[in-house]
C-alpha positions, 0 to 999 in steps of 0.5 A: 823356336825364336828366343825373346830378348828381355831389354827391360833387364838391361842396366844403363851402360854408363853404370856398368863396370868394365868386367860387367860390360865385357861379360854382357858383350860376350853373351851378346856375341854368343847369342847372335852367333847361336840363337834364333832371333827375330830381326828386331831382337838381333838389331837390339842386341847389335845396338846394345853391343855397340854401346857396350864396346863404347863403354869398355873403350871409355873405361880403358881410356880412363884407366890409361890416363890414370896410369900415365898420371900416376907414373908421371907419363913414363909408361913404356909401350908393351912389346910382345914377343913374336 
């Protein structure tokens, strides 16, 4: 059975907090991998996912600018152990 996507329930992307956008993106990925979707629904989810990725990136960039501003530009890059 094909699952129907309820686009009417989607909030405008620009109103989502980072955690909300990321949770919705994770759900979309799961739906695209698992659910039987019509081509139209799959494309709608893909498009929504792209918007959510853009929103997450924008919010992360804003956070980075704020951290650099608060630290006087003295933020060191994080080096992870290998």
